[in-house]
C-alpha positions as CSV (number, residue, x, y, z in Angstrom):
1,M,0.5,24.6,-16.9
2,H,4.2,25.3,-15.7
3,A,3.0,27.2,-13.3
4,R,0.6,25.0,-11.8
5,R,3.2,22.3,-11.8
6,Q,5.3,24.6,-9.9
7,R,2.8,25.0,-7.1
8,S,2.1,21.4,-6.5
9,W,2.8,19.5,-3.4
10,T,2.0,16.1,-5.2
11,L,4.3,13.6,-5.6
12,R,3.8,10.6,-7.9
13,V,3.6,7.5,-6.6
14,P,1.9,4.2,-7.4
15,A,-2.0,4.3,-6.5
16,H,-1.3,1.2,-4.1
17,W,2.0,2.7,-2.2
18,I,1.1,1.4,0.8
19,V,0.7,-2.1,-0.4
20,W,4.1,-1.9,-2.3
21,T,5.6,-0.3,0.7
22,V,4.4,-3.3,3.1
23,V,5.7,-6.1,0.6
24,L,8.9,-4.4,-0.4
25,F,9.7,-4.0,3.8
26,A,8.9,-7.8,4.3
27,L,11.0,-8.4,1.3
28,T,13.9,-6.7,2.9
29,V,13.3,-7.8,6.4
30,A,12.9,-11.5,5.1
31,L,16.1,-11.3,3.2
32,G,18.1,-9.7,6.4
33,F,16.9,-13.0,8.6
34,A,17.2,-15.6,5.8
35,A,20.9,-14.3,5.4
36,K,21.1,-14.4,8.8
37,T,20.0,-17.6,9.6
38,L,21.6,-19.6,6.6
39,P,25.2,-18.2,5.7
40,A,25.4,-19.5,2.5
41,L,22.8,-16.9,1.3
42,R,25.1,-14.0,2.4
43,L,27.2,-14.2,-0.6
44,A,30.2,-13.7,1.4
45,G,32.8,-14.2,-1.2
46,L,31.4,-11.7,-3.3
47,D,32.8,-8.6,-1.6
48,A,36.6,-10.4,-2.0
49,A,36.1,-11.1,-5.7
50,V,35.5,-7.8,-6.1
51,N,38.2,-6.3,-4.0
52,R,40.7,-8.4,-5.9
53,V,40.1,-6.2,-8.9
54,N,41.8,-3.1,-7.8
55,A,43.7,0.0,-8.6
56,P,44.7,3.3,-7.2
57,V,41.4,5.3,-9.2
58,L,39.5,2.4,-7.8
59,D,40.5,3.3,-4.4
60,D,39.8,7.2,-4.7
61,L,36.2,6.2,-6.3
62,A,35.5,3.6,-3.3
63,L,36.5,6.3,-0.6
64,V,34.7,9.1,-2.1
65,L,31.5,7.2,-2.0
66,D,32.1,5.9,1.5
67,R,31.4,9.3,2.7
68,L,27.8,9.0,1.2
69,D,25.9,8.6,4.2
70,H,27.9,10.9,6.4
71,P,25.2,13.3,8.0
72,V,27.2,16.3,6.4
73,V,27.6,14.8,3.2
74,V,24.2,14.2,2.9
75,A,23.0,17.3,4.2
76,V,25.1,18.8,1.0
77,V,23.8,16.6,-1.4
78,L,20.1,17.3,-0.3
79,A,20.6,20.8,-0.6
80,A,21.6,20.6,-3.9
81,V,19.0,18.7,-5.1
82,F,16.6,21.1,-3.5
83,V,18.6,24.0,-5.5
84,V,18.4,22.3,-8.6
85,L,14.6,20.9,-8.3
86,L,13.4,24.7,-7.1
87,F,13.7,25.8,-10.7
88,V,12.2,22.8,-12.3
89,V,9.3,21.7,-9.9
90,G,9.2,24.4,-7.6
91,W,10.1,24.5,-3.9
92,R,7.1,22.2,-2.6
93,R,8.1,19.3,-4.6
94,A,11.9,20.1,-4.3
95,L,10.9,19.8,-0.5
96,G,8.7,16.6,-0.8
97,V,12.1,14.9,-2.7
98,C,14.3,15.9,-0.1
99,V,12.0,14.7,2.5
100,A,11.3,11.8,1.0
101,T,15.2,10.8,0.4
102,G,16.2,11.5,3.9
103,A,13.8,10.3,5.9
104,G,13.5,7.1,3.3
105,W,17.1,6.7,4.4
106,L,16.7,6.7,8.0
107,T,14.3,3.8,8.0
108,T,17.4,2.0,7.3
109,L,18.2,2.2,11.4
110,V,15.1,0.5,11.8
111,V,16.2,-2.6,9.7
112,K,19.4,-2.8,10.7
113,T,18.0,-3.0,14.5
114,V,15.5,-5.4,13.7
115,V,18.2,-7.9,11.9
116,A,21.2,-7.0,13.6
117,Q,23.6,-8.3,11.0
118,P,27.1,-7.7,12.0
119,R,29.7,-6.8,9.7
120,P,31.5,-9.5,7.4
121,S,35.2,-10.2,8.6
122,T,38.1,-8.5,6.2
123,D,40.4,-11.4,6.5
124,G,39.6,-12.7,3.1
125,L,40.2,-9.2,1.6
126,T,43.7,-9.2,-0.5
127,H,43.3,-4.9,-0.6
128,L,42.5,-3.0,2.3
129,L,41.5,0.0,2.9
130,R,40.9,2.2,6.1
131,I,37.3,1.9,6.5
132,S,36.0,2.1,10.0
133,P,32.1,1.1,9.6
134,A,29.9,2.5,12.7
135,T,26.5,0.4,12.2
136,L,25.3,-2.9,11.5
137,S,26.0,-4.9,8.7
138,Y,22.3,-5.2,7.0
139,P,21.3,-3.6,5.0
140,S,23.7,-0.9,3.7
141,G,22.8,2.5,4.5
142,H,24.9,3.8,1.5
143,V,23.0,1.8,-0.9
144,V,19.7,2.5,1.1
145,F,20.5,6.6,0.6
146,A,21.1,6.0,-3.3
147,A,18.4,3.9,-4.1
148,A,16.1,6.5,-2.0
149,L,17.8,9.8,-3.7
150,V,16.7,8.0,-7.2
151,T,13.5,6.8,-6.2
152,A,12.2,10.0,-4.6
153,L,13.9,12.0,-8.1
154,A,11.4,9.7,-9.8
155,T,8.2,11.0,-8.2
156,V,9.0,14.9,-9.8
157,C,9.3,13.1,-13.7
158,A,6.8,14.6,-15.6
159,T,7.0,12.3,-18.5
160,V,8.0,8.9,-19.3
161,R,11.1,9.6,-21.1
162,A,12.3,11.8,-17.9
163,R,11.2,9.2,-15.7
164,T,13.3,6.4,-17.9
165,V,16.0,8.7,-17.8
166,V,16.1,9.6,-14.0
167,L,15.7,5.7,-13.4
168,V,18.6,4.3,-15.8
169,I,21.0,6.8,-14.5
170,G,20.0,6.0,-10.8
171,A,20.6,2.7,-11.4
172,L,24.2,2.9,-12.6
173,F,24.6,5.4,-9.4
174,V,22.9,2.5,-7.2
175,L,25.3,-0.4,-8.9
176,A,28.4,1.8,-8.5
177,V,27.7,2.3,-4.8
178,S,27.0,-1.2,-4.2
179,W,30.2,-1.9,-5.9
180,S,32.3,0.1,-3.5
181,R,30.5,-1.3,-0.4
182,L,31.9,-5.0,-1.6
183,Y,34.9,-3.3,-2.5
184,V,35.6,-1.8,0.5
185,G,34.8,-5.2,2.5
186,V,32.4,-4.3,4.7
187,H,29.0,-5.7,3.5
188,Y,27.9,-9.1,2.5
189,G,26.2,-9.2,-1.0
190,T,22.9,-9.7,0.6
191,D,23.5,-6.1,2.6
192,V,23.8,-4.2,-1.0
193,V,20.6,-6.2,-2.4
194,G,18.8,-5.5,0.9
195,G,19.8,-1.8,0.4
196,A,18.4,-1.2,-2.6
197,L,14.7,-2.9,-1.3
198,N,14.9,-0.5,1.6
199,G,16.0,2.5,0.0
200,V,12.9,1.9,-2.4
201,A,10.7,0.9,-0.1
202,G,11.7,3.9,2.7
203,A,11.2,6.8,0.1
204,L,7.7,5.5,-1.5
205,L,6.9,5.5,2.0
206,I,7.7,8.9,2.9
207,A,6.1,10.2,-0.3
208,G,3.1,8.5,0.3
209,L,2.7,10.1,3.6
210,W,4.0,13.4,2.2
211,N,1.0,13.7,-0.4
212,V,-1.1,12.2,2.7
213,A,0.0,15.5,5.1
214,T,-0.5,18.3,2.2
215,R,-3.8,16.9,0.9
216,G,-5.1,19.8,2.9
217,R,-2.6,22.7,1.7
218,R,-3.8,21.4,-2.0
219,K,-7.7,21.6,-1.1
220,G,-6.5,24.4,0.6
221,Y,-5.1,26.1,-2.4
222,A,-8.2,25.3,-4.7
223,V,-10.4,27.1,-2.7
224,S,-8.6,30.3,-2.1
225,R,-8.2,30.6,-6.0
C-alpha cells in the first residue's frame, strides 16, 4: 500500500474542484472591485492599528516574512518541501504539490492586473519599516503564496488527522503572514482576505489540472503492470 502511494500522481482535491475554483476566484475578484469602489470596505485603518503594537522582535519577524514572495525564497521553500515530501508521498506527488503551490501563487498576477488597486498610504503609520513593494495592492501576494502552500500540502494528506494538523498549523502561518503585511503598512485589510481566497483558489485550480494532466500516466502505469 505504501509503495502504491509512493507511485501515485493523484492529488486529493474536492470532487467538484472546478466549481470551487470558479466560486473562489469570483469571490476574490468581487471583493477586490467592491473594496476599490467603496473605500469603507478596505478596512483602511487596520494596518495602522496593527502597526501601533510594535517591538524589535516583531520588526524582525515582519522583515523575514516580507521576503516570502521573492522568487529565490519561493524556489528555496519549494525545494525544501519537495525534499521532505519525497520521502513521505513519493516524487510524483511531491512535484505536484510544488507545481500547485508555485503556479497557484502566480495566479495572483492576473487578479492584481484585473483589479488594479494601488497601495495604501503609509502616512497614518507610527512605526515605519523600510519596505518597498513592487506590485499592486490587491490581493497580497505573500498571503496568496502562504494559502496556496497550505492548500497544496493538504492535497497529499492521507488521513483526516493529518489534514487537520496541516490546516490548523497552516491557518496560523497564513494569519502570521497576513499580520506581517498589515504590520509593515503595505496592504489594506481586504488585501489579506483576498490573498487567502486567491491562494486557495489558485492551488485548487492547479491541483485539479495536475490530476487531469497526469491521468494518462496513471492509466499507462496500470496497463504496464
